[in-house]
C-alpha positions as CSV (number, residue, x, y, z in Angstrom):
1,M,-135.0,-34.2,-117.4
2,F,-136.3,-30.8,-116.3
3,P,-135.7,-31.3,-112.1
4,R,-137.5,-27.9,-111.6
5,L,-140.7,-29.8,-113.2
6,R,-140.6,-32.6,-111.0
7,P,-142.1,-31.7,-107.9
8,F,-144.7,-30.1,-109.6
9,L,-145.4,-33.3,-111.9
10,V,-145.0,-35.3,-108.9
11,L,-148.2,-33.7,-107.5
12,A,-149.8,-33.5,-110.6
13,V,-150.4,-37.2,-110.6
14,A,-150.6,-37.0,-106.3
15,L,-154.5,-35.0,-107.8
16,L,-155.0,-37.2,-109.8
17,V,-154.8,-40.3,-107.8
18,A,-157.5,-38.6,-105.6
19,A,-159.6,-36.6,-107.2
20,P,-162.1,-39.9,-107.7
21,A,-161.7,-40.4,-103.5
22,M,-162.3,-36.5,-102.9
23,A,-165.3,-36.6,-105.6
24,Q,-167.0,-39.8,-104.2
25,Q,-166.8,-38.4,-100.5
26,E,-170.4,-36.8,-100.2
27,Q,-171.8,-39.6,-101.4
28,Q,-169.9,-41.9,-98.6
29,D,-170.9,-39.7,-96.4
30,L,-174.4,-40.1,-97.1
31,V,-174.2,-44.0,-97.1
32,D,-172.8,-43.6,-93.8
33,K,-175.2,-41.6,-92.4
34,S,-177.9,-43.2,-93.7
35,R,-176.5,-47.1,-91.6
36,I,-176.6,-44.7,-88.7
37,S,-180.4,-43.4,-89.1
38,L,-180.7,-47.3,-90.1
39,N,-179.6,-48.2,-86.2
40,A,-181.4,-45.2,-84.3
41,L,-185.3,-46.0,-86.3
42,R,-184.6,-49.5,-85.0
43,N,-183.9,-49.0,-81.7
44,D,-186.7,-46.3,-81.3
45,P,-189.1,-47.6,-79.3
46,D,-191.8,-45.9,-80.9
47,H,-191.6,-48.1,-83.5
48,P,-191.0,-51.7,-82.5
49,N,-192.5,-53.5,-85.4
50,L,-190.0,-51.8,-87.8
51,N,-187.6,-55.2,-87.9
52,T,-190.6,-57.3,-88.6
53,V,-191.1,-54.7,-91.2
54,L,-188.2,-54.8,-92.9
55,N,-187.8,-58.5,-92.6
56,R,-191.1,-58.8,-95.3
57,A,-189.5,-55.8,-97.2
58,K,-188.1,-56.1,-100.9
59,A,-186.4,-52.7,-101.1
60,V,-185.5,-49.9,-98.2
61,L,-185.0,-46.2,-99.2
62,I,-183.3,-44.6,-96.0
63,I,-183.5,-40.7,-96.2
64,P,-181.0,-39.7,-93.0
65,S,-181.8,-36.2,-93.0
66,L,-185.4,-34.8,-95.0
67,L,-185.5,-31.2,-93.8
68,K,-189.4,-29.2,-94.1
69,A,-189.6,-26.6,-93.4
70,G,-193.0,-23.8,-94.4
71,F,-195.4,-20.9,-93.3
72,I,-198.4,-21.1,-95.4
73,L,-196.4,-22.6,-98.5
74,G,-194.5,-25.8,-97.2
75,G,-191.6,-27.9,-98.8
76,E,-189.4,-30.4,-98.0
77,G,-186.2,-32.6,-99.8
78,G,-183.0,-34.6,-98.4
79,S,-181.2,-36.9,-100.3
80,G,-180.7,-41.1,-99.4
81,V,-180.1,-44.4,-100.5
82,L,-182.0,-47.2,-102.2
83,L,-181.3,-51.0,-101.3
84,V,-183.6,-54.0,-102.8
85,R,-183.4,-57.6,-101.5
86,N,-182.3,-60.4,-104.1
87,A,-183.9,-64.0,-104.3
88,N,-181.0,-64.5,-102.0
89,G,-181.8,-62.1,-99.2
90,E,-178.8,-60.6,-99.6
91,W,-179.1,-56.6,-100.3
92,S,-177.7,-54.8,-102.9
93,A,-175.6,-51.8,-103.4
94,P,-177.2,-48.3,-102.8
95,A,-178.5,-46.5,-105.5
96,F,-178.6,-42.4,-104.8
97,Y,-182.1,-40.6,-104.7
98,T,-183.5,-37.1,-103.9
99,L,-187.0,-36.5,-102.2
100,A,-188.8,-33.3,-102.6
101,S,-192.0,-32.2,-102.6
102,G,-194.2,-29.0,-101.8
103,S,-197.0,-27.9,-100.3
104,I,-199.8,-25.3,-99.9
105,G,-202.3,-25.2,-96.3
106,L,-202.4,-24.4,-92.7
107,Q,-198.6,-25.4,-92.1
108,V,-195.8,-23.5,-90.0
109,G,-192.5,-24.5,-88.8
110,V,-189.5,-26.5,-89.3
111,Q,-188.4,-30.5,-88.7
112,N,-185.7,-32.6,-89.8
113,A,-186.5,-36.2,-90.2
114,E,-184.8,-39.2,-90.5
115,V,-186.9,-41.4,-92.8
116,L,-186.7,-44.9,-93.5
117,F,-189.4,-46.2,-96.6
118,T,-190.0,-49.9,-96.5
119,V,-191.0,-51.4,-100.0
120,M,-193.2,-53.7,-99.7
121,T,-194.9,-55.0,-103.0
122,D,-193.4,-55.7,-106.5
123,K,-195.8,-52.9,-107.4
124,G,-194.1,-50.0,-105.4
125,L,-191.1,-51.7,-106.0
126,N,-191.1,-51.2,-110.1
127,Q,-192.4,-47.6,-109.5
128,V,-189.0,-46.5,-107.5
129,I,-186.6,-48.1,-110.0
130,K,-188.4,-45.9,-112.1
131,N,-185.9,-42.7,-113.0
132,Q,-188.8,-41.2,-110.7
133,F,-192.3,-41.6,-109.3
134,K,-194.9,-39.6,-107.2
135,M,-195.5,-41.3,-103.8
136,G,-199.7,-42.0,-103.0
137,A,-200.0,-41.2,-107.3
138,D,-198.1,-43.9,-108.5
139,A,-197.8,-46.3,-105.6
140,S,-199.4,-45.8,-102.7
141,V,-197.5,-45.0,-99.2
142,A,-198.5,-45.1,-95.3
143,L,-197.2,-43.9,-92.7
144,G,-195.6,-47.3,-90.4
145,P,-197.2,-48.2,-87.4
146,I,-196.0,-46.7,-83.7
147,G,-196.0,-48.9,-81.2
148,G,-197.0,-52.5,-81.4
149,G,-199.7,-54.9,-80.5
150,I,-203.1,-55.5,-82.7
151,E,-203.4,-52.0,-83.8
152,A,-200.3,-51.8,-85.3
153,A,-200.4,-55.1,-86.8
154,T,-203.6,-54.2,-88.2
155,T,-202.6,-51.5,-89.8
156,L,-199.7,-53.6,-91.6
157,N,-202.2,-56.0,-93.3
158,M,-203.7,-52.6,-95.0
159,G,-201.7,-53.5,-98.1
160,A,-199.9,-50.1,-98.7
161,D,-197.1,-50.7,-100.9
162,I,-194.8,-48.8,-99.0
163,Y,-194.7,-47.7,-95.3
164,A,-192.9,-44.6,-94.0
165,F,-190.8,-44.3,-90.6
166,S,-189.1,-41.7,-89.2
167,R,-187.8,-39.7,-86.1
168,T,-187.8,-36.5,-85.8
169,K,-186.2,-33.1,-84.7
170,G,-188.6,-29.9,-84.5
171,A,-192.1,-29.2,-84.8
172,F,-194.0,-29.3,-88.1
173,A,-198.1,-28.7,-88.3
174,G,-199.5,-30.3,-91.8
175,G,-197.8,-32.0,-94.6
176,S,-197.6,-35.8,-95.4
177,F,-195.7,-38.1,-98.2
178,E,-198.4,-38.2,-100.4
179,G,-197.5,-36.4,-103.7
180,S,-193.3,-36.4,-103.1
181,L,-191.3,-36.8,-105.7
182,I,-188.8,-39.4,-105.4
183,K,-185.8,-39.2,-108.6
184,A,-183.0,-40.9,-109.0
185,R,-179.7,-39.1,-108.8
186,E,-177.6,-40.8,-111.8
187,E,-174.6,-38.4,-111.4
188,W,-174.0,-39.4,-107.6
189,N,-174.5,-43.0,-109.0
190,K,-171.6,-42.6,-111.7
191,L,-169.3,-40.7,-109.3
192,Y,-169.2,-43.7,-106.0
193,Y,-168.7,-46.3,-108.4
194,G,-166.9,-44.3,-111.4
195,Q,-169.1,-45.6,-114.3
196,A,-172.2,-44.9,-116.0
197,L,-174.8,-47.2,-114.1
198,S,-178.5,-46.9,-114.8
199,V,-180.6,-47.8,-111.4
200,D,-181.7,-51.1,-112.7
201,D,-177.6,-52.0,-112.7
202,I,-176.8,-51.2,-109.2
203,V,-179.9,-52.7,-107.1
204,M,-181.1,-55.1,-109.6
205,N,-178.4,-56.7,-112.2
206,G,-175.4,-56.6,-109.1
207,K,-172.9,-54.4,-111.6
208,A,-171.9,-52.2,-108.6
209,H,-170.1,-52.8,-105.8
210,N,-168.4,-49.9,-103.8
211,A,-166.7,-51.4,-100.4
212,G,-167.9,-48.5,-98.6
213,A,-171.3,-49.2,-98.6
214,D,-170.7,-53.1,-97.2
215,P,-171.0,-51.9,-93.6
216,L,-175.0,-50.2,-94.6
217,R,-175.6,-53.5,-96.6
218,Q,-174.6,-55.7,-93.3
219,A,-176.6,-53.8,-90.8
220,L,-179.6,-54.2,-92.9
221,A,-179.0,-57.9,-92.9
222,G,-178.7,-58.1,-89.2
223,R,-175.0,-58.2,-88.6
């Protein structure tokens, strides 16, 4: 039956099978880079208290590449993943997010940063799980302590909803995470899990799983 068409049919079937995997590759790359950034931040001598903070965190948002650039008018942006710890201490599947902000003021330069946000309170977690929220307005954010000792421990007791730990490359004068807008990437969540799921379904209700995220979840658990 139409033998000349057979190779084309085989090729069409192969493309249909490969399409989902190709669609997930960008998301999987971000998940893999998030794991690498997590490990790099954990081993950064500037953040010896990070593991202590992680042990108390309700959730983490990892952005492996946050690009900041500007001259007078500044802006920053990057994509990341949110994972939430459940009552048994296990980490959820990741939900995809994006962070963006703009500012006006004395600032110049270009900087690329690996950033880890630790969500410490129920208020912070509830705000992050929303479709979008603004840091500093909907939940308080503070820079994670650099170094060890009493000063760092005191910083952790100040009661911020979210702490930000970062490793930077390049120089940038000015700017902070205050006012940054964090928004869920619903289309990326759909591509990665093969179905439309809310952030709640992914990180709170356990309705999503992709084996590609297991190494990241294990890294967060210290395994």
